[in-house]
N, C-alpha and C positions, 0 to 999 in steps of 0.2 A: 504494500500500500504506500503510494507516494504521499509525501506531505504536501498537499496542494489544496487550493480553495474548494475544488470539487469534492474531494474526500471529506474535508472539514464540514462542508454543507450537508453531505449525505449523513455523516455521523450525527450532526445536530438534529436532523429530521428524525432519525431513529431514536435518539435520546429522548426527544420530546414525546414520541409515541410510547416509550417505556413508562411514561408517567400517566398514561391514559387509564382511567378507571375501567374502561371496557376491555375485558380479556381478549376479545377477538382482534383488537388493535394492539394491545400490549404484548401478548404472547409471541406473535410473529416477530415483533421488533426485538424482543429479548433473544429469540432464536437466531435472528440475523447477527446481533452483536456477538453471541456465542460462536457463530460460525466464522466470524472474521478475526476473532481474538488471537488466532494462531499466526496471523500474518505479521511479517516484520513491519516495524514502524507503528503498529496499532497503539502501543502505550504512549509513543511520542505524540501521536495525533491527539490522544486524550489530554496529555499535558498541555499541548498547544491550545486546545479548546478551552481548558479551564483557565489558561492565562489570558487568552485574547478575546474570548466570546463576549459580545455586548450584553448578552442575556444572563442575568445573575442565576436564574433557575438552572440554566444549562451548565453554567460553571460549577455549581454545587453538584449537579447530577454527574458531570464528568469526573469530579473529584471522588465521589462515592464509588462510581464505576471503576475508576483507576485503583482505588484502595482494594476493592473486592477482587479485581483482576490480579493484583500483586499477591493478595492472600491466597488465591487459588493456584497461582502458577510460579511464584518465585522459587519455591523450594525445588531443588533438582533431585529427582528420585532415581535411584539406581535402576537400570533396565528399562527406564521409560524415556521417551524423547524429551529433550530440553524444550520447555514450552515458550521460553522467551529467548530471542536470539542474543548472542554475546554483544553485538554492537548496541542493541537496545538496552541491555543491562548497563553497559558502560555509560551511555548517554543519560539514562535515568539517574545513576549515582552522581554523575557530574553536575546535574542541574537541579535535583529535587530539593536540596537544602535551601538554595537561594530562592527557589520558587515558593517553597513553604513559608519562608520568612517574609516574603513580600506580598503574600496573599492575605485577604481578609480572614477574620478569625474562623468563620464557618468552614472555609476551605483549608485553612491552616491546620485545623484539627484532623481532617481526613488525611492530609499529606504527612502530618506528624505520625499518625498511625502507620501509614505505608512505610515511612522511614524505619519505624521500629520493627516492622515485619521483615524488611530487607536486612536491617541490622542484626536481627536474630540469626539469620542465615550467614551473612557475609562479614559482620563485624567480629573481631578486629582483622582477621587474616586477609579477607578480600576487599576490605574497605578501611584501610589503615588511617586515612586522613579525615575520617568522619568527625572524630572528636575535636581535633585541632581546628577544623573548619568551624565547628560550633562554638568552641570556647572563645575564638577570636571575636565573635559577635558580641560577647559581653562588653567589649570596649565601646560598642556603638553608642551607648547611652540611651538608645531608643528602646523603651520597655515593651513595645509591641514585638520587636525582634527578640529581645531578651526572653520574654515570656514564651515565644515560639520555641526558642532553644531549650528552655527549662521544661516545657511540656513534652518535647521530643525526648529529652534526656530521661524524663520520668517514665515515659512508655518504654524506653529502651532498657532502663536499669530495674524496672519493676520486677522483672522475673528473678532477680537475685533473692527476692523474698521467699521463693518457693522452689528454687533449684536444689538438687542434691549436691552435697560437697563433692568436688572433684578437682584434679590439678588444673584442667583447662579453665574451670570457673575461677579458681584462685588467680591464675595468670591474667585472665581477662579483667577481674576486679582490680588487680594490682595496676594494670595498665591504665584503667579508668581513673584510679585514685591519683596516680602519678600526674595525669594530665588535668584532672578535673577538680580534685579536692581543694587545692589552694585557690584557684579562681572562684570556686563556689563560695568559699569562706570569705574571700574579699568582697564578693558581690553581696553576701549576707550582711556584712558590716556596713557596706556602702548604702544598701537599701534601707537599713534601720536608721542610718543618719538622715537619709532623704525623707523618711517618714516624719522625723522631728522637724526638718526644714519646712515640709509641706503640711504640717499638722492641721492647718485650717483649710486646706484645699481638697474638697471631697473627691473630685475627679482623679487627682494625682494619687490620693490615698487608696482609692479602689484598685488602681493598677499596681501600686506598690504592695498592697496586702495580698493580691493574688500571686505576686512574685514570691512573697515570703512563704505563702502556703506551699507553692511548688518546691521552693528550696527546702522546706521542712520535710516534704515527701521524699525528696532526693536524699536527704540526711538519713531517713529511715531505711531506704533501699541500700545505701552504701554501707550502713552499719549493721545490716541484718545478719550477714554470714559470720562476721567476727568483728572484734573491735580494732579498726585500723589504727596503726601507730599515729598517723597524722591527726586523726580525730581525738585520740587520747592526749596528744600534746596540746591540742587546741580546745580541750574540753571546757576550760574556763570561759573562753569566748562564746562558744555555742550555748552552754548551759545557763550562763548568767543572762544572756540575751533571751533565751527561751523563757526563763523565769520572769523577766521583765514583761515579755509579751503576754504571758499568762495573766499577769496582774493588771495589764493595761486596759483602760476603758475609754475609748474615744467616742464621745456622743455622736459625732458625725457618721460613724460607721454603724450605729444602731439602726435596725430596719423596722419598719412598721408591719411588715409581712409576718403573720404568725406561723405560716407554714414553712417558708423557704429559709434555710440557714443562711445567715449573712457571712461576709468575709471574715469578720472577727471570730465568729463561732467556728468556721471551718479551720482557721489557723490554730485556734486554741485546741480544737479536737485533735489535730495532727500532733501538736506539741505533747498532749497527754499520751498519745500513742508512742511518741519518741521516748518520753520519760519512762513509760511502762517497759519498753524494749530494754532500756539501760538497767532498770530495776531488776528485770528478770535475768538478763544475760550477763551483765557486767557489773553485778552489785558491788563488788569490792571497789572498783574504780569510781563508781557512782555514789558511794556511801556519803562522802562529804556534802553532796548536793541534795540527798534524799529528803532530809527533814523539811527543808524549805519548799520542796515540791509537794510534799504531803500537805503542808499547811496551805499552800496556794490553791491546791486542787480541792481540798476540803472546803475552803472559803468559797471557791467557785461553785461547788455543789450546793452549799447552803443558801447561796444568794441567787441562784438561777431559777427562773420561773418554770411553769409547767407547759409553756407553749411548745408546739411541735418543732419549731425551728431550732430549739436547743437540744433536741433528742440525741443527735450524734455527739455533741459536746458532752452532755450528761453521761451518755452510755460509755464513752471513752474514758471520762474522768472516773466513773465507777469501776471500769475495767482496770484502771491504774491501781486503785485501792485494792481490788481483788487480787491483782498479781503481787502486790506488796505483802498483803496479809498472809499469803500462802508460804512466804519464805521464812524458814526457821529463825534467821537472825534479825528479822524485823518484828518478830512476835511481840517483843516488849512494848512496841508502839500501841498495841491493841489490848494489852492484858487487863487494864483497869476496867472494872464493871461499868463505871460511868461512861467511858469511851464507847464500850460496846452498846450500851443503852442509847447513847447519842447517835451512833451510826445507824442503829436499827430504826430509831424514831425519826431522824432527820434526813436520812438518805434512802434507806431500803423501803420503808412503808410508803412514803409519798410517791416513790417511783414505781410502786406496784399497782397504783390505783388505775382503774379502767377509766380513761379520760373520754371526753365527748369526741375527741378526734379518733380514738379507737372505736367508739361506737359507730361513727360515720363510716369508717373503713369496714367494719363488720357488716353493715347494711348495704353500702354502696360500692365497695371495692373488695368484694369477698375473696377474689383470687389472690390479691396481694396479702390480705389478712391471713389466708390459709398458708400462703408461702412462708410468711414470717412465723406464724404460730406453730404450724405442723412440721415444716421442712427445715426449721432452724436457720432460715435466711434472716432471722430477726437479730442478727449479730449486733446491729446498731440500734436496737430498741431498748428503752429504759428498763422494761420488765426483765428482759433477758440479762442485762448487765446486773440488775439488782439480784436476780436469781444466782448468777455466778458469784456475786459477792457473798451471798448467804453460804454457798458451798465452800468458798474460800475460808470464811470465818469458822465454819463448822470443823475445818481440818484440825484446828487446835482448841476451839472453844465450843464444842458441840453441845455440852450440857447447858452452860449459861445462855447460849444463843437460843436453843430450843425453848428454854424456860421463858426468856423474854418474849419470844414470838407466840408461845402458847397463850400468853395473856392477851396479846393482840388478836389472835384468831378467835378466842372466846368472846372478846368484846365486839368484834366485827359481826360474828354470828348472832350475838345478842341484839345488836342494832337491826340486823336484817329481820329477826323474828318479830321485833316491835311493829314493823311496817314493811312487809316484803315488797309491796308495789313501788314504794319510794326508795327503799334502801337496798335494792338488789345488788348494787355495785359493791356493797360491803361484803356480801357473801362471795362475790366473784374474787375479790382481793384475798379473802380468807382461803379459798380453794387454791389460789395461786401460791399463797404463802406456804400452805401445807405441802404442796407439790415441790416447791423449792427446798423446803426443809427435809423432806423425806428422800429426795433423789440424791443418791451418792454416785451411782454409776449407771450408765444408760447405753443401750445399743438399739439400732433401728430394728433389728430382728426380734429382740425379746422385750423391748421397753425397758423399764427400770429393772436392773439386775441386782442392785445392792441398795438397801434402804436403811434409813436412820431408825435404829431400834427404839428410839424414844417416841416415835410417832406411831400410833395404832391405826394402820391404814384400813383394816377391815371394819373396825368400829366406826371410823369416819365415813366409810362407804355406806354402811347400813343407816347411820343416823342422818347424814347430810346429802349423800349423792343419790341414793335409791329413790328418795322422795321426789326429786326433780325428774328422774327418769320415768317414774310411775305416773306422774301427773297426766290426767286425761287429755288436756289440751296441749298438743305438741308445739303449738305456735306461741304459747305464752312464755315470757322470759327466755327468748332464744339464746341469749348469751350464757345464762346459767345452764341451760340444757346442753349447749356445746361444751361448757366446762365439765359437766357431769360425764358426758360421753368421752371426753379427752382423759378424764381421770381413770375410767375403766381401761382405756387403751394404754395409757402410760403404765399403770400398775398391774397389767394383766398377768405378769409373772409372779406377782406377790399375792394376788387375791385368790381364795380357794375356788376350785372348779364349780362348786354349786352356785357361788355368787355370779360367776361368769355365765352359767347356764340360765340363771335368773335374768341376767341382763340381755341375753340374745333376743327374745321376742320384743323387749322394750326398744332395743336398737332398731329392729326391723320396723317397728311402728314409726320411729323417728325419720326413716327414709322418706316419709311423706311430708315432713315439715317444709314450710314455705321458705324458711331461711336457708340460703345456699350453704352457709358455713355449717349449719346444724345438720342438714341431710348429707353433706359431704363427710363430716366427721363420723356420722353414723355408718356410712359405707366403709370408710377407712377402718373404723373400729372393728366392724364385722370381718373385713378382709384380714386384719391382723389376728383376730381370734381364731379364724379358720386355719391359719398357718401354724398355730401352736402345736407342739408335739407332746404326746403323752408318754407314759413310762416305756412302752415297747416300740417307740419311734413311729407309732401310727398317730393320726391327728388326735389332739386332745378331745375335740368335740367330734363325735362320730355322726355319720349319715343317719343312723337310727335315732339319735338324740335330736337331730334336726327335722325328722319326719313331720312332726306336727306343724312346723313353721315353713316347710319347703315352698308351698304354693304362694304363701304370703310374701316370703323373701323374694322369690323370682318376680312376682307381680310388682312389688314395691320398688325393686331395683330398676326394672324397665320403665315404670311410671316416673321414677325420679329423673330419668334422662329427658323426660318431657317437661320438667319444671323449668321456669325461666332462669336463664344463666347457667344451666347444667347440661345443655344439649351435647357438649363434648367434654363432660366432666371425667377426668382420667381416674379419679378415685372410685367413682361408681362403676366404670368399665372394669377396673381391676377387681372390684368386689364381685362383679358378674363372673369374671374369669375364675376367681378363687372359689366361688360357690359351685360352679360347674365341676371344678377339680375335686372339691370335697364330696359333693353329692353323687358323682359318678352315675351309675345306671338309674338312680332315682330321678334323673332329669329327662330320661328318654321320652316319656309321654308328653313332656312339655315342648320338646325340640321343634316339632312341626310348626308350632305357633311362633316360637322364639327365633327360629332361623330367618323367618320373613322379616322380623324386626331388625335383626342384625344386618341382613343384606341391604335393607332399606337405608339403614344408618351408614353403611359402607358407601352406598351410592352417593349419599349426601356429602359425606366428608371428602370423597375423592374429587369433588369439584374444586375444593380449595383446602388441601391438607395443611392444618396449622398447629395441631396438637400431637407431636410425635408419640408421647406416651399413651394417649387415648387410642391412637391408631394401632399401636403395638398390641395393647390389651384386646382391642376389637378383633384383630386377626388371631390372637391366642384363643379367644372365646370361640371363634369359628372352628379352629382346629380341634378344640375339646369337643364341640358338638359333633364333629365328624367322627373323631376317634371313639367316643363313648357309644354313639348310636351304631356305628358300623361294627363295633366289637360285639354288640348284641346281635346284629344282623347285617352281614356284609352286602346284601342286595340293596340296602338303602343308599348305597353310594351314588346311584343314579339320580335319586331325588335331590341330593346335595348339588350334584353337577348342574341339574336343571335350574336350581335356585341361584347358584353362584356364577355360572358361566356368562350370562348376559352382563353382569357387573364387571367381571374380569375382562371380558372383551372390550368393554368401554375404557377400562383403566389402561389396557395395553394399547388400544388405538390412540388414546389421547396422551400416551406416554407420561403417565403420572409417576414421575421418577421415584418419589418416596414410597410408592405402593408396589412397583413392579417386582422387587425382590420378594416381598411378602406373597404376591400372587403365585410366583413360581414355587414357593415352599408349599402353599396350600395345594396347588395342582399336583406336586410330587406326592403329597400325602394321599390325595384322592386316587392317583394312578397306582400307587403301591398297594392300595386296598383291593383293586380289581384282581379277580382270580383267573379269568380267562384271558383271551388275547386283548390287544390294545384297541380301544374303541375308535371309531372313525373321527369323532370330534377332536380327539387328540392328534391323530395323524394329519389332520388339516393344518394344525398349528406347527407341526414339526419343522417345515422348511424355514419358518420365521425365526425359530429359536437359534438358527445358525447364522443369522445376519451379524456381520462384524460390529455394527453400531451398538448392539446390545452388550457385546463383550468389552466395549471400551470402558464401561462403568464398573469400577472395582466392586461396588456393592452387589452387582448382578451375578458375579462369577460363582460364589459358592452355591446359591440356590439353582442357578442354571445348570451347573454340572450335575447337581443331584437330580434335577428334572430329566436331563438327558440319560442319566444312569437308570432312572425309572423306565424311560422309553425303551432302553436297550434290554432291561431285565424282562419287561412284559412283552416286547415286540421286536426282539432282534431279528427274527425270521421275517416278520412283516416288513421291516425296514429294508432288509436285503432283497425282498421280492418286489415291493411296490415303491421303494424310494431309494433304489441303488445309486441313482445319480446324486444323492445327497451324502454318500459316504465320503467323498473327497472334502466336502464342507465340514463334516464331523472331524476328519483328520486335520483340517485347517485350524479348527478350534484347539485341538490337541497341540499343534505346532506353536500356536500363539502362547498358550499357557505354559508350555515346557520351557519357553525362552525367558520366562520371568522368575526371578528368585522368590518373589512373594507368592506366586500362584502355581509353581511347578507341581506341587503335590496334587492340586486339583486336576492338572493334566493327566497325572498318573491314575487318579480315581477313574477318569473317563476312559483311559486306555485299558485299564484292568477290566472295566465292564465290557468294552468292545471285545477283548480277548475271550472273556468268559461267555458272553451271550450271542455274539454274531456267528452265523454259520461260517465254518472254516473257509469255504470256497469264495465267500464274498469279500474277504480281506486278504486273500493269499497274495494278490499282486502288490499290495501296499506294505507287506511285512518288512522287506529289506529297507525301504525308505524310513520306516518308523525307527528301526535300530540305528540307521545312519544319523537321524536327527538327534537321537539320545547321545550318540558318541560325540557329535559336534558340541552339544551342551556340556558334556563331561570335560571336553578339552578347554572350553572357554571359561567355565566357572563351576568347579566341583565343590558343592557344599554338602555338609553332613545330611541335611534334610533331603537333598537330591539323591545322594548315595543310598539312603535308607529306602526311599521310594523305588529307586532303580532296582535294588535287590529284590524287593517284593515282586516287582513287575517281571524280572527275568525268571524268577522261580515259578510264578504263576504260569508263565508261558510254557515252562518245562512241564508243569503238572498237566496243562491242557493239551499240548501238542507232543509231549514226550521229550526226554532228554536228548535223543539223537537229533531231533529237529532243532533244538536250541543250539547244540554244538555246531550243526551244519550251517545255520544262518549266521552265526558269528564268524565261522571260518570262510564263509562265502564273501563276507565284506573285506576280509584281509586274512591271509594265511596265519595260523597260530593265534588268532585273536581270542578264541575261547580260553586258551591257557592263560593269556595275559589277564583277561577279566577275572578268572578264578584267583590268580596269584596276586593281582594288584588290588582287587576290590572285594571279592566275596570272602576270601580267607581272612584278610586282616580286618574287615569292617563288619562282618555279619553280627558281631556282638552288639552293634549299635541298634539293631532292629528292635523296635518296641511294639507292644500291643500283642495280646494273645493270638488274634487271627493272623496278624502279619508274621509272627514267629512260626506259627503252624505252617503257613504257606512256604516259608523259607525252608523249614525242616523237611517237608515232603518233597520240595523241589530239589534240595541238595541230596536227599536220599535217592531220588531218581537218577541224578547225575552220577552218584557213586555206584549204583547197582544196575542201571539200565542203559549205560552209555559205553559201548565197546571201546571207544577211543580212550577212555580213562584207564582201561586195563592193559591195552597192548600197543600204545604209541608213546611218544615222549611226554604225553600228559600224565603217564603213570606216576611220575614223581610227585604229582600234586594230590594223588589219591589219599594218602595218609594225612597230610596237613588239612585237607578238606574235611575228612572224617573228624579229625581233632577239633576243627572249628565248629562242626555241627554238635559234637558232644559239649563243647564250650557254650554254645547257644542254649542247650538244654540245662546245663548245670551252673554256669557262672552267672554272677549278677550282670544286669544290663549295663553296657558302657554308655553313660549318658553325657560324656564329656563333649564339649563343643569347642573347636579352636577359637582362640581369642579374637581373630580377625573376622569372625562371622557374627554379625548381629542382624537378625532378620527384620525386615521392614514389617512393622505392625500395620494391619489393614487400617486401623484407626488413624494412622498418620497421613492418610491420603489427603490431598489438599482440598480446602474449601468446600464448595457446595456439593461435591459428590456424596450421594447418600452412602454412608457406611453400611455394611451388611449387619442387619440385626437378626440374630438367630431366634426363631420362634421355639420356645422350650417345648410346647405341646405339639409341634410338628416334627419332633425328633424322629430320627431314623433308627430303626433297630440295626445293631451291628450285623453285617452280613458275612457269613463264612462260605467262601466259594467251594471249599473242599467238603464241608458239611460232615455228615455222619459216616461217610466212606472211610475216613480215618478219624478214629476217636482219640487214639494215643500215638503220636508220631514216634515215640521211643520204641514202641512195639513194632511199628511199621519198619523202622530201621533194622531191628533185629530180624524180622521175618525176611526183609529184602536181602540182607547180607547172607542169611541162610540159603536163600534161593540162588544167589550169585555163587556161593561156595559149592553148592551141589553141581552147578553148571561147569565150574572149573576148579576141581578139588585141589586143595593144598595151597592155592594162590593167596586166598584171603588171610588164613592164619599166618602165612610167612610175611605178608606185608605188615600185618599188625605187630608181630613180634619184633620186627627189626626197627620200626620207627615211631610207634604210638607210645606216648608217655604212660607211665605206670598208673597214674591216677585215672586217666581217660580210659585205659584198658579195664580198670576195675569197674567203672561206671558201665562200660559196654557189656561186661560179663553179667551185670545186674539186669540189663535190658534183655539179654539172651535168655536168662533164667526166667524172667517174668513172662517171656513169650513162649517158654518151653521149647526152645530150639537150640541147636548147637552148630558150630561151623565145622565143615569137613575139609 
């Protein structure tokens, strides 16, 4: 693509169309941009557009498109083509920093993100001058530019907060510190001076304070892994300034907005984080500064209001106290009873209150409320921080803290009892306090696993929780109902089973509540209860115990999906999936009705998939319906196909990328259930499955391979007779997969099915080419994973076509090749084969080579006979060799770039492990003994003499054991 006005004009028109709300205009435009993004100069055209376009909307659109393009394509993946040409990469790196710094803030943010994505791959080795180019801009004095640099540095260094320690990381951080730490400190001091100079200029202060916040964030990232020498030497500068900023109160920076945190709050929040980091990790060096920070932060907490805009600041300040009170040598700061009472009264209780802002979120923004309350993304909420502080204090002062709070809980419940209609928030706070006090350790799988012995959870459940759950009106006091449901869910491992069983029908009733939070919690609680395990690893709650409520449960779950705000509620769908899984055959009579509802839902969400978890559980529920019903009666598979195929056809025709891998998995499941030959409806689809475009997407590969395996298993002969012209296409797929280190094992799965199920004559002409392809890959990159798969393949080939055929095909490619493969690959590497079926295939294959291949007995290959037998006995008796060479790190499917749908395995579409040898050989050791006996009777004396001269004593002993077990001997 040339950089000219015509191309810029075309690009502008398509950009504008991608913003069109009408999908028939938007989708083709998106497809066009996707189709041209592989062309050279495409990213340069985007940068030109965002720099020069007169239309601001197009500039922003180009910036976002550019960032997403970089996100998808910048990383170079082994075995895959480089998606951005080298000249484009060089041009981008040469211009992007300048362009970012001279752009308006909206575009600057996008380009800053793009720089950090490129930096993550290329900095420092392939982009050594990035930092120096950025640092020199500090001298400009223009804070629009300086903030651009700081923002970019922040997105570049942020990953130091969660990277694992490694030498590469240390070297990179050292390089950054050498270049960046001193200029950052100088900038920090200069900015603070400017704040004093411009103390009355609101516009200047806004810019300066956003700089200070970014500088404080960079301080956190650069100090996270370890305490750098530079910052230790300059601790006085940083800490005294941080302390001054914490206590600073500039009236000009106070905002009227009650929701949005102002610059002052954001800066102080970050400083609390920085102080907490030093208190936790570098307490010895930080000790001189700690008391004044505790005082400043305490004063901050006591004087800050309840408005939402202070939430982040208050929660970070409380987290600082929480991190300090857990450290043994700060214990003395909290020992005094008055201090504890004061903390409980002035910090914890006020921040546990359910505020009107929380009530608004509960009613109007339920998704966000649930995310914070259930999923723990409430890291920056006051309640969560107060809860963490309670846990921190309980570490050393469990008795006194429990005693102080018990008083509060009783008085709150007393207030509620006086007038429930008005004082319900008191009960809400009491339940939250009890939960915080009682929870010591928690896991997602089991809820609370360790509780405070001083709190009687069962008694509290009976007296205060059950009453709310039993109330006839499920829509009254929805917050308290949600609290009660959450209590059951959190303490499910602590409450006795009879109380959980008592709760189940009550939870089922709450699925009909109008409040989104309430019916979502009910669904989530049921789903968690259904996963609990009893003493013998069966589910704690049995299908028999659920029998009285089954119909009500299924009815209410499906009705809940129709409630406003819950049409794609992932918790309800997960509860449907878990109910099917628990109830098993008890749902068969309901499936004809339910499958219609599920397919209708699938059709609706496929128009615009937006909730990945919901969609996943929807497909899981479909798989369960199919499995459970067809287990009872395999002939019902046809009725499922009738219901599902119209929707599947639409999904495949519209190329709904998120759903295609799921559709292939469900189709595999359906096809595998068929007992007779392959139905015509499947054969019609077969040619489409071989289209190269489907195989370009990483997420499609595992389910497509499995689907093709199902085709081969059910209809190898049908394909050979009615679709023989498609066999080269099938082998083309194999060739593509085998060339990739990430997907070569999938290629072998496919080839093994071809060998096992296709009629011999249909693939005889391709056999030699298949082996040549495998040898080419062995020469170009020989990985452990490839070798393991290769060995299973050649042994399966030997089992299917005989050992002589295997030896002949190798030697037809190159004389003596068979011996080389045995000597260089099979004998030294067979110990690496893992998995019972794989080991069995190799054992039977090697047994055939040893006993059914004349060339092993009377040619120069004879010298390999004993080492091969020794290797086979090793495969039987020695532990698996699972070592992997240091230079092999496999690409994880999840690492594939950007928007490509990663493959999500459906648990309930799982495939049973298939054993191609089956019952013919139940014990490979016995087979070896019998085959050796047969060989020795054909050429008496040869086998014992080969064994006695070169098989080691331990292996010989094992072999004698096999011969005895098979009741045979060698002659």
